[in-house]
N, CA, C and O atoms as a GROMACS GRO file, in nm:
protein
  440
    1UNK      N    1  11.237   9.262   7.646
    1UNK     CA    2  11.319   9.271   7.762
    1UNK      C    3  11.238   9.229   7.884
    1UNK      O    4  11.119   9.258   7.892
    2UNK      N    5  11.301   9.162   7.977
    2UNK     CA    6  11.236   9.116   8.099
    2UNK      C    7  11.320   9.156   8.219
    2UNK      O    8  11.441   9.137   8.222
    3UNK      N    9  11.250   9.211   8.319
    3UNK     CA   10  11.311   9.242   8.449
    3UNK      C   11  11.229   9.167   8.553
    3UNK      O   12  11.114   9.202   8.578
    4UNK      N   13  11.289   9.064   8.614
    4UNK     CA   14  11.215   8.985   8.713
    4UNK      C   15  11.312   8.919   8.810
    4UNK      O   16  11.431   8.907   8.782
    5UNK      N   17  11.257   8.877   8.924
    5UNK     CA   18  11.340   8.804   9.021
    5UNK      C   19  11.361   8.662   8.971
    5UNK      O   20  11.273   8.605   8.906
    6UNK      N   21  11.476   8.604   9.001
    6UNK     CA   22  11.507   8.468   8.959
    6UNK      C   23  11.418   8.366   9.029
    6UNK      O   24  11.387   8.262   8.972
    7UNK      N   25  11.376   8.396   9.153
    7UNK     CA   26  11.298   8.301   9.231
    7UNK      C   27  11.150   8.304   9.198
    7UNK      O   28  11.077   8.210   9.228
    8UNK      N   29  11.104   8.414   9.136
    8UNK     CA   30  10.961   8.430   9.112
    8UNK      C   31  10.886   8.483   9.233
    8UNK      O   32  10.764   8.496   9.231
    9UNK      N   33  10.959   8.514   9.340
    9UNK     CA   34  10.900   8.565   9.464
    9UNK      C   35  10.922   8.717   9.470
    9UNK      O   36  11.036   8.763   9.476
   10UNK      N   37  10.814   8.792   9.468
   10UNK     CA   38  10.828   8.937   9.460
   10UNK      C   39  10.892   9.000   9.583
   10UNK      O   40  10.947   9.109   9.574
   11UNK      N   41  10.886   8.933   9.697
   11UNK     CA   42  10.950   8.986   9.819
   11UNK      C   43  11.101   8.956   9.822
   11UNK      O   44  11.171   9.006   9.910
   12UNK      N   45  11.151   8.876   9.728
   12UNK     CA   46  11.293   8.840   9.728
   12UNK      C   47  11.382   8.949   9.665
   12UNK      O   48  11.501   8.956   9.694
   13UNK      N   49  11.322   9.033   9.580
   13UNK     CA   50  11.398   9.140   9.515
   13UNK      C   51  11.320   9.270   9.535
   13UNK      O   52  11.206   9.283   9.491
   14UNK      N   53  11.385   9.366   9.602
   14UNK     CA   54  11.322   9.494   9.633
   14UNK      C   55  11.405   9.606   9.572
   14UNK      O   56  11.523   9.622   9.602
   15UNK      N   57  11.340   9.684   9.485
   15UNK     CA   58  11.403   9.803   9.429
   15UNK      C   59  11.344   9.922   9.503
   15UNK      O   60  11.224   9.948   9.493
   16UNK      N   61  11.427   9.994   9.576
   16UNK     CA   62  11.381  10.100   9.664
   16UNK      C   63  11.444  10.234   9.620
   16UNK      O   64  11.566  10.250   9.625
   17UNK      N   65  11.360  10.328   9.579
   17UNK     CA   66  11.410  10.458   9.534
   17UNK      C   67  11.442  10.554   9.648
   17UNK      O   68  11.504  10.658   9.625
   18UNK      N   69  11.402  10.520   9.771
   18UNK     CA   70  11.430  10.607   9.884
   18UNK      C   71  11.380  10.749   9.868
   18UNK      O   72  11.432  10.840   9.931
   19UNK      N   73  11.280  10.768   9.784
   19UNK     CA   74  11.224  10.900   9.751
   19UNK      C   75  11.328  10.996   9.690
   19UNK      O   76  11.311  11.118   9.693
   20UNK      N   77  11.436  10.941   9.634
   20UNK     CA   78  11.540  11.023   9.575
   20UNK      C   79  11.533  11.026   9.423
   20UNK      O   80  11.601  11.106   9.360
   21UNK      N   81  11.452  10.939   9.364
   21UNK     CA   82  11.436  10.933   9.219
   21UNK      C   83  11.290  10.955   9.184
   21UNK      O   84  11.201  10.933   9.267
   22UNK      N   85  11.264  10.998   9.061
   22UNK     CA   86  11.126  11.022   9.021
   22UNK      C   87  11.055  10.895   8.978
   22UNK      O   88  10.935  10.880   8.999
   23UNK      N   89  11.130  10.802   8.915
   23UNK     CA   90  11.073  10.675   8.869
   23UNK      C   91  11.175  10.563   8.892
   23UNK      O   92  11.296  10.586   8.892
   24UNK      N   93  11.124  10.441   8.912
   24UNK     CA   94  11.214  10.326   8.919
   24UNK      C   95  11.226  10.256   8.785
   24UNK      O   96  11.335  10.214   8.746
   25UNK      N   97  11.114  10.244   8.714
   25UNK     CA   98  11.115  10.175   8.584
   25UNK      C   99  11.043  10.262   8.484
   25UNK      O  100  10.928  10.301   8.505
   26UNK      N  101  11.110  10.293   8.375
   26UNK     CA  102  11.050  10.367   8.264
   26UNK      C  103  11.051  10.278   8.140
   26UNK      O  104  11.157  10.230   8.099
   27UNK      N  105  10.934  10.258   8.081
   27UNK     CA  106  10.923  10.169   7.965
   27UNK      C  107  10.883  10.252   7.843
   27UNK      O  108  10.779  10.318   7.844
   28UNK      N  109  10.965  10.247   7.738
   28UNK     CA  110  10.936  10.319   7.614
   28UNK      C  111  10.966  10.228   7.495
   28UNK      O  112  11.008  10.276   7.389
   29UNK      N  113  10.944  10.098   7.511
   29UNK     CA  114  10.966   9.998   7.406
   29UNK      C  115  10.858   9.890   7.420
   29UNK      O  116  10.802   9.872   7.528
   30UNK      N  117  10.831   9.821   7.315
   30UNK     CA  118  10.728   9.716   7.317
   30UNK      C  119  10.779   9.587   7.374
   30UNK      O  120  10.899   9.560   7.375
   31UNK      N  121  10.684   9.506   7.422
   31UNK     CA  122  10.708   9.370   7.471
   31UNK      C  123  10.805   9.364   7.588
   31UNK      O  124  10.896   9.282   7.590
   32UNK      N  125  10.785   9.453   7.684
   32UNK     CA  126  10.867   9.454   7.805
   32UNK      C  127  10.787   9.389   7.917
   32UNK      O  128  10.668   9.415   7.931
   33UNK      N  129  10.852   9.304   7.996
   33UNK     CA  130  10.791   9.237   8.112
   33UNK      C  131  10.861   9.281   8.238
   33UNK      O  132  10.984   9.278   8.247
   34UNK      N  133  10.781   9.323   8.336
   34UNK     CA  134  10.828   9.353   8.472
   34UNK      C  135  10.752   9.256   8.561
   34UNK      O  136  10.629   9.262   8.568
   35UNK      N  137  10.822   9.167   8.631
   35UNK     CA  138  10.752   9.063   8.705
   35UNK      C  139  10.827   9.022   8.831
   35UNK      O  140  10.949   9.029   8.839
   36UNK      N  141  10.748   8.979   8.930
   36UNK     CA  142  10.805   8.913   9.049
   36UNK      C  143  10.901   9.003   9.126
   36UNK      O  144  11.006   8.956   9.172
   37UNK      N  145  10.867   9.132   9.141
   37UNK     CA  146  10.952   9.228   9.210
   37UNK      C  147  10.871   9.311   9.308
   37UNK      O  148  10.748   9.321   9.296
   38UNK      N  149  10.940   9.372   9.404
   38UNK     CA  150  10.882   9.476   9.487
   38UNK      C  151  10.950   9.606   9.447
   38UNK      O  152  11.073   9.615   9.445
   39UNK      N  153  10.870   9.707   9.416
   39UNK     CA  154  10.921   9.840   9.386
   39UNK      C  155  10.861   9.936   9.487
   39UNK      O  156  10.741   9.929   9.515
   40UNK      N  157  10.944  10.025   9.542
   40UNK     CA  158  10.888  10.112   9.645
   40UNK      C  159  10.962  10.246   9.655
   40UNK      O  160  11.078  10.260   9.614
   41UNK      N  161  10.891  10.342   9.710
   41UNK     CA  162  10.938  10.472   9.756
   41UNK      C  163  11.008  10.554   9.649
   41UNK      O  164  11.131  10.563   9.644
   42UNK      N  165  10.926  10.616   9.562
   42UNK     CA  166  10.976  10.711   9.462
   42UNK      C  167  10.899  10.842   9.474
   42UNK      O  168  10.792  10.847   9.535
   43UNK      N  169  10.955  10.947   9.418
   43UNK     CA  170  10.891  11.078   9.422
   43UNK      C  171  10.768  11.084   9.334
   43UNK      O  172  10.672  11.153   9.368
   44UNK      N  173  10.766  11.013   9.221
   44UNK     CA  174  10.651  11.019   9.130
   44UNK      C  175  10.592  10.880   9.105
   44UNK      O  176  10.502  10.838   9.178
   45UNK      N  177  10.639  10.809   9.003
   45UNK     CA  178  10.579  10.684   8.959
   45UNK      C  179  10.673  10.565   8.975
   45UNK      O  180  10.791  10.575   8.940
   46UNK      N  181  10.625  10.456   9.026
   46UNK     CA  182  10.708  10.335   9.037
   46UNK      C  183  10.737  10.279   8.898
   46UNK      O  184  10.851  10.240   8.869
   47UNK      N  185  10.635  10.274   8.813
   47UNK     CA  186  10.650  10.227   8.675
   47UNK      C  187  10.580  10.330   8.584
   47UNK      O  188  10.466  10.368   8.610
   48UNK      N  189  10.650  10.373   8.479
   48UNK     CA  190  10.594  10.470   8.385
   48UNK      C  191  10.608  10.413   8.245
   48UNK      O  192  10.719  10.386   8.199
   49UNK      N  193  10.496  10.396   8.177
   49UNK     CA  194  10.494  10.343   8.041
   49UNK      C  195  10.457  10.454   7.946
   49UNK      O  196  10.352  10.518   7.962
   50UNK      N  197  10.542  10.480   7.846
   50UNK     CA  198  10.520  10.588   7.749
   50UNK      C  199  10.548  10.535   7.609
   50UNK      O  200  10.611  10.430   7.595
   51UNK      N  201  10.502  10.605   7.506
   51UNK     CA  202  10.535  10.561   7.371
   51UNK      C  203  10.685  10.579   7.344
   51UNK      O  204  10.752  10.662   7.407
   52UNK      N  205  10.736  10.500   7.252
   52UNK     CA  206  10.876  10.513   7.214
   52UNK      C  207  10.897  10.640   7.134
   52UNK      O  208  10.800  10.708   7.100
   53UNK      N  209  11.023  10.673   7.105
   53UNK     CA  210  11.050  10.798   7.034
   53UNK      C  211  10.997  10.801   6.890
   53UNK      O  212  10.975  10.908   6.834
   54UNK      N  213  10.975  10.683   6.832
   54UNK     CA  214  10.928  10.679   6.692
   54UNK      C  215  10.828  10.565   6.671
   54UNK      O  216  10.807  10.522   6.558
   55UNK      N  217  10.766  10.516   6.780
   55UNK     CA  218  10.672  10.405   6.762
   55UNK      C  219  10.582  10.392   6.884
   55UNK      O  220  10.608  10.451   6.989
   56UNK      N  221  10.477  10.315   6.867
   56UNK     CA  222  10.388  10.282   6.979
   56UNK      C  223  10.463  10.190   7.076
   56UNK      O  224  10.557  10.121   7.037
   57UNK      N  225  10.420  10.190   7.202
   57UNK     CA  226  10.467  10.094   7.301
   57UNK      C  227  10.351   9.999   7.329
   57UNK      O  228  10.249  10.041   7.383
   58UNK      N  229  10.367   9.873   7.293
   58UNK     CA  230  10.261   9.775   7.311
   58UNK      C  231  10.316   9.650   7.378
   58UNK      O  232  10.437   9.628   7.381
   59UNK      N  233  10.226   9.569   7.432
   59UNK     CA  234  10.264   9.440   7.488
   59UNK      C  235  10.336   9.446   7.621
   59UNK      O  236  10.405   9.350   7.657
   60UNK      N  237  10.321   9.554   7.694
   60UNK     CA  238  10.382   9.560   7.828
   60UNK      C  239  10.312   9.463   7.922
   60UNK      O  240  10.189   9.459   7.925
   61UNK      N  241  10.387   9.386   7.998
   61UNK     CA  242  10.333   9.297   8.099
   61UNK      C  243  10.392   9.331   8.234
   61UNK      O  244  10.513   9.324   8.254
   62UNK      N  245  10.304   9.369   8.328
   62UNK     CA  246  10.344   9.395   8.466
   62UNK      C  247  10.272   9.292   8.551
   62UNK      O  248  10.149   9.295   8.564
   63UNK      N  249  10.348   9.198   8.609
   63UNK     CA  250  10.287   9.081   8.672
   63UNK      C  251  10.352   9.050   8.806
   63UNK      O  252  10.474   9.055   8.820
   64UNK      N  253  10.268   9.016   8.904
   64UNK     CA  254  10.314   8.972   9.036
   64UNK      C  255  10.413   9.071   9.099
   64UNK      O  256  10.516   9.032   9.154
   65UNK      N  257  10.381   9.199   9.089
   65UNK     CA  258  10.466   9.302   9.150
   65UNK      C  259  10.397   9.359   9.273
   65UNK      O  260  10.275   9.370   9.277
   66UNK      N  261  10.474   9.393   9.371
   66UNK     CA  262  10.428   9.462   9.490
   66UNK      C  263  10.477   9.606   9.478
   66UNK      O  264  10.598   9.632   9.473
   67UNK      N  265  10.384   9.699   9.472
   67UNK     CA  266  10.415   9.841   9.449
   67UNK      C  267  10.378   9.918   9.574
   67UNK      O  268  10.262   9.923   9.613
   68UNK      N  269  10.479   9.978   9.636
   68UNK     CA  270  10.461  10.039   9.768
   68UNK      C  271  10.505  10.184   9.767
   68UNK      O  272  10.615  10.217   9.721
   69UNK      N  273  10.420  10.271   9.816
   69UNK     CA  274  10.450  10.411   9.844
   69UNK      C  275  10.502  10.491   9.726
   69UNK      O  276  10.613  10.544   9.731
   70UNK      N  277  10.424  10.500   9.619
   70UNK     CA  278  10.460  10.594   9.514
   70UNK      C  279  10.426  10.736   9.561
   70UNK      O  280  10.333  10.755   9.639
   71UNK      N  281  10.501  10.834   9.514
   71UNK     CA  282  10.469  10.972   9.547
   71UNK      C  283  10.348  11.024   9.470
   71UNK      O  284  10.279  11.115   9.515
   72UNK      N  285  10.324  10.964   9.352
   72UNK     CA  286  10.206  10.997   9.273
   72UNK      C  287  10.139  10.865   9.231
   72UNK      O  288  10.079  10.798   9.315
   73UNK      N  289  10.148  10.828   9.104
   73UNK     CA  290  10.085  10.703   9.058
   73UNK      C  291  10.182  10.586   9.074
   73UNK      O  292  10.302  10.600   9.052
   74UNK      N  293  10.128  10.471   9.112
   74UNK     CA  294  10.210  10.350   9.119
   74UNK      C  295  10.250  10.308   8.978
   74UNK      O  296  10.367  10.280   8.951
   75UNK      N  297  10.152  10.304   8.889
   75UNK     CA  298  10.176  10.272   8.748
   75UNK      C  299  10.111  10.383   8.666
   75UNK      O  300   9.990  10.406   8.675
   76UNK      N  301  10.192  10.452   8.587
   76UNK     CA  302  10.138  10.557   8.500
   76UNK      C  303  10.160  10.516   8.356
   76UNK      O  304  10.271  10.478   8.318
   77UNK      N  305  10.054  10.525   8.277
   77UNK     CA  306  10.061  10.491   8.134
   77UNK      C  307  10.001  10.610   8.060
   77UNK      O  308   9.885  10.646   8.082
   78UNK      N  309  10.080  10.670   7.973
   78UNK     CA  310  10.023  10.783   7.902
   78UNK      C  311  10.085  10.801   7.764
   78UNK      O  312  10.192  10.748   7.733
   79UNK      N  313  10.014  10.878   7.681
   79UNK     CA  314  10.061  10.912   7.546
   79UNK      C  315  10.147  11.037   7.556
   79UNK      O  316  10.157  11.100   7.661
   80UNK      N  317  10.207  11.070   7.444
   80UNK     CA  318  10.283  11.195   7.434
   80UNK      C  319  10.208  11.283   7.335
   80UNK      O  320  10.208  11.254   7.216
   81UNK      N  321  10.145  11.390   7.382
   81UNK     CA  322  10.065  11.472   7.292
   81UNK      C  323  10.144  11.538   7.180
   81UNK      O  324  10.086  11.582   7.081
   82UNK      N  325  10.275  11.545   7.194
   82UNK     CA  326  10.359  11.605   7.091
   82UNK      C  327  10.388  11.508   6.975
   82UNK      O  328  10.439  11.549   6.871
   83UNK      N  329  10.357  11.380   6.995
   83UNK     CA  330  10.386  11.280   6.891
   83UNK      C  331  10.264  11.194   6.867
   83UNK      O  332  10.177  11.187   6.954
   84UNK      N  333  10.252  11.129   6.752
   84UNK     CA  334  10.132  11.050   6.720
   84UNK      C  335  10.138  10.906   6.774
   84UNK      O  336  10.068  10.819   6.722
   85UNK      N  337  10.218  10.881   6.876
   85UNK     CA  338  10.233  10.745   6.926
   85UNK      C  339  10.169  10.731   7.062
   85UNK      O  340  10.145  10.830   7.131
   86UNK      N  341  10.140  10.606   7.102
   86UNK     CA  342  10.071  10.582   7.227
   86UNK      C  343  10.122  10.454   7.291
   86UNK      O  344  10.193  10.377   7.227
   87UNK      N  345  10.086  10.432   7.417
   87UNK     CA  346  10.113  10.308   7.490
   87UNK      C  347   9.978  10.236   7.505
   87UNK      O  348   9.881  10.295   7.552
   88UNK      N  349   9.973  10.109   7.463
   88UNK     CA  350   9.846  10.038   7.462
   88UNK      C  351   9.869   9.886   7.459
   88UNK      O  352   9.981   9.839   7.440
   89UNK      N  353   9.761   9.813   7.478
   89UNK     CA  354   9.760   9.666   7.467
   89UNK      C  355   9.858   9.597   7.562
   89UNK      O  356   9.926   9.501   7.525
   90UNK      N  357   9.862   9.647   7.684
   90UNK     CA  358   9.944   9.583   7.789
   90UNK      C  359   9.855   9.512   7.890
   90UNK      O  360   9.733   9.518   7.881
   91UNK      N  361   9.919   9.446   7.986
   91UNK     CA  362   9.848   9.371   8.089
   91UNK      C  363   9.912   9.401   8.224
   91UNK      O  364  10.034   9.402   8.238
   92UNK      N  365   9.828   9.424   8.324
   92UNK     CA  366   9.870   9.434   8.463
   92UNK      C  367   9.795   9.322   8.535
   92UNK      O  368   9.672   9.321   8.536
   93UNK      N  369   9.868   9.229   8.596
   93UNK     CA  370   9.803   9.113   8.657
   93UNK      C  371   9.871   9.072   8.788
   93UNK      O  372   9.994   9.073   8.799
   94UNK      N  373   9.789   9.038   8.886
   94UNK     CA  374   9.840   8.982   9.011
   94UNK      C  375   9.930   9.074   9.091
   94UNK      O  376  10.017   9.028   9.164
   95UNK      N  377   9.911   9.203   9.078
   95UNK     CA  378   9.993   9.302   9.151
   95UNK      C  379   9.920   9.354   9.272
   95UNK      O  380   9.797   9.350   9.279
   96UNK      N  381   9.996   9.403   9.369
   96UNK     CA  382   9.935   9.474   9.482
   96UNK      C  383   9.994   9.612   9.486
   96UNK      O  384  10.113   9.632   9.458
   97UNK      N  385   9.910   9.710   9.522
   97UNK     CA  386   9.953   9.848   9.536
   97UNK      C  387   9.923   9.889   9.680
   97UNK      O  388   9.809   9.880   9.726
   98UNK      N  389  10.027   9.935   9.751
   98UNK     CA  390  10.013   9.967   9.893
   98UNK      C  391  10.058  10.109   9.920
   98UNK      O  392  10.151  10.160   9.859
   99UNK      N  393   9.988  10.171  10.013
   99UNK     CA  394  10.027  10.302  10.063
   99UNK      C  395  10.034  10.290  10.214
   99UNK      O  396   9.933  10.272  10.281
  100UNK      N  397  10.157  10.301  10.267
  100UNK     CA  398  10.177  10.290  10.410
  100UNK      C  399  10.148  10.424  10.477
  100UNK      O  400  10.135  10.526  10.410
  101UNK      N  401  10.138  10.422  10.610
  101UNK     CA  402  10.117  10.547  10.684
  101UNK      C  403  10.233  10.644  10.658
  101UNK      O  404  10.210  10.764  10.643
  102UNK      N  405  10.354  10.596  10.653
  102UNK     CA  406  10.470  10.683  10.625
  102UNK      C  407  10.464  10.736  10.482
  102UNK      O  408  10.492  10.854  10.459
  103UNK      N  409  10.429  10.652  10.387
  103UNK     CA  410  10.420  10.695  10.246
  103UNK      C  411  10.308  10.796  10.222
  103UNK      O  412  10.319  10.884  10.137
  104UNK      N  413  10.202  10.783  10.298
  104UNK     CA  414  10.087  10.874  10.283
  104UNK      C  415  10.130  11.020  10.306
  104UNK      O  416  10.075  11.111  10.244
  105UNK      N  417  10.225  11.042  10.394
  105UNK     CA  418  10.268  11.179  10.425
  105UNK      C  419  10.354  11.239  10.312
  105UNK      O  420  10.381  11.359  10.312
  106UNK      N  421  10.396  11.158  10.217
  106UNK     CA  422  10.484  11.205  10.109
  106UNK      C  423  10.417  11.210   9.973
  106UNK      O  424  10.484  11.224   9.871
  107UNK      N  425  10.284  11.198   9.969
  107UNK     CA  426  10.210  11.205   9.843
  107UNK      C  427  10.230  11.345   9.785
  107UNK      O  428  10.226  11.446   9.855
  108UNK      N  429  10.253  11.347   9.651
  108UNK     CA  430  10.276  11.473   9.580
  108UNK      C  431  10.168  11.492   9.475
  108UNK      O  432  10.118  11.395   9.418
  109UNK      N  433  10.131  11.618   9.450
  109UNK     CA  434  10.032  11.644   9.344
  109UNK      C  435  10.086  11.738   9.237
  109UNK      O  436  10.009  11.793   9.159
  110UNK      N  437  10.217  11.756   9.232
  110UNK     CA  438  10.276  11.843   9.131
  110UNK      C  439  10.343  11.764   9.022
  110UNK      O  440  10.397  11.822   8.928
   0.00000   0.00000   0.00000
């Protein structure tokens, strides 16, 4: 699956959570591409990569994304300790991660 802007310009498509959602993109399947987008303003993680319900999550590509003002991590990748599966063998390339003065006041540690 691929989620990307048609123009290839990350400033042309902006997904804004307005701090009302915990995540904008959750990936639990292999070979997913997120590219050429701006993602901003969530309570927790802009992109969260986790293992699938019955398999590993591999081959994730996050490319040319502008990630602005996450409440916690911009990109979080983790295993599920309750299951024997993991997220691995992905690539993050050509991305920028920004924290604005306004976003800095909304950082969460819970």
